[in-house]
C-alpha positions, 0 to 999 in steps of 0.5 A, a space after each residue: 275623273 276625266 282620266 278614269 273615263 279615258 281608261 274605261 273607254 280604252 278598256 271597253 274598246 279593247 274588250 270589243 276588239 278582243 271579242 271581234 277578233 275571237 269571233 273571227 277566229 271562231 268562224 274560221 275554225 268552224 269553216 275549216 272543221 267543216 271543210 276537213 269533215 266534208 273532204 273526209 266524207 267525200 273521199 269515203 263516198 258519203 256525198 250527201 253528208 259531204 255536201 251538207 258539211 260544205 254547205 255548213 262551212 259556206 254559212 260560216 264563211 261564204 268562200 268559193 272553196 266550200 261552194 265548189 266542194 259542195 258542187 262536187 259532192 252534189 255532182 256525185 249525187 247526179 243532181 246537175 241543177 243543184 251542181 250548176 247552182 253551187 258552181 254559179 254561187 262559187 263564181 260569185 263568192 269571190 276570187 276562186 284561187 285554188 278552186 278555179 279548176 274545180 269550178 271550171 272542171 265541174 262546170 264542163 262536166 255538167 255541160 257534157 252531162 246535159 248534152 251541151 257538147 260545144 259549151 262543154 268543150 269551150 269550158 274544158 278548153 279554158 280549164 286546159 289552157 289555164 291548168 297547163 300554165 299553172 300546174 300541168 299535171 301529167 294526165 292533162 294531155 289525155 284531157 287535151 286529146 279528148 278536147 282536140 278530138 271533140 269526143 269526150 269519154 265522160 266517165 274517164 274525164 270525170 275521173 281525170 278532173 277529180 284526180 287533177 283538181 284534188 291533187 292540185 288543191 292538196 299541193 297548194 294546201 301543202 305549199 301554203 301550210 309549209 311554205 315549201 313545195 313545187 309551187 310558189 305560194 302565190 301560184 294559187 291566184 289564178 283564173 282567166 
């Protein structure tokens, strides 16, 4: 009788463990699906739908990536207040990892659009300094020139930041998935 209880107890424990493991995998799959969908919609210029997909992903798993991407889509909708809110949530959601540049770059853009030039230049300086150490895209000197000059061509800066962060995230995704690429697998652990 005692042996039966142990076996039953171990069986129940195993079942609970299996359910938790499957639930965790399901949450991750939902998150990944919504991120992929949101990125496709973002590339297609469907900003409202992209934002919704990223926010749906963030309800499945509150990570900086989903919130930073939601901020990007919202920025394209010209809703600066909501963009700033999503960026702040992304900063609080945990270690930003590969989302650091998206968060910092779009934070600078919001500040410039709001007319807060000095604050925007400071954040842009942080973006440049860390990016130069970690990845150093070939278009970074153009951003650095604007920063040093203190005069920002906002439409061009928007284009450069969008290209830079997307390219960096794509390289990091490729590196993580294949264990190959120009960056060390741990290079995504960045930030000030």
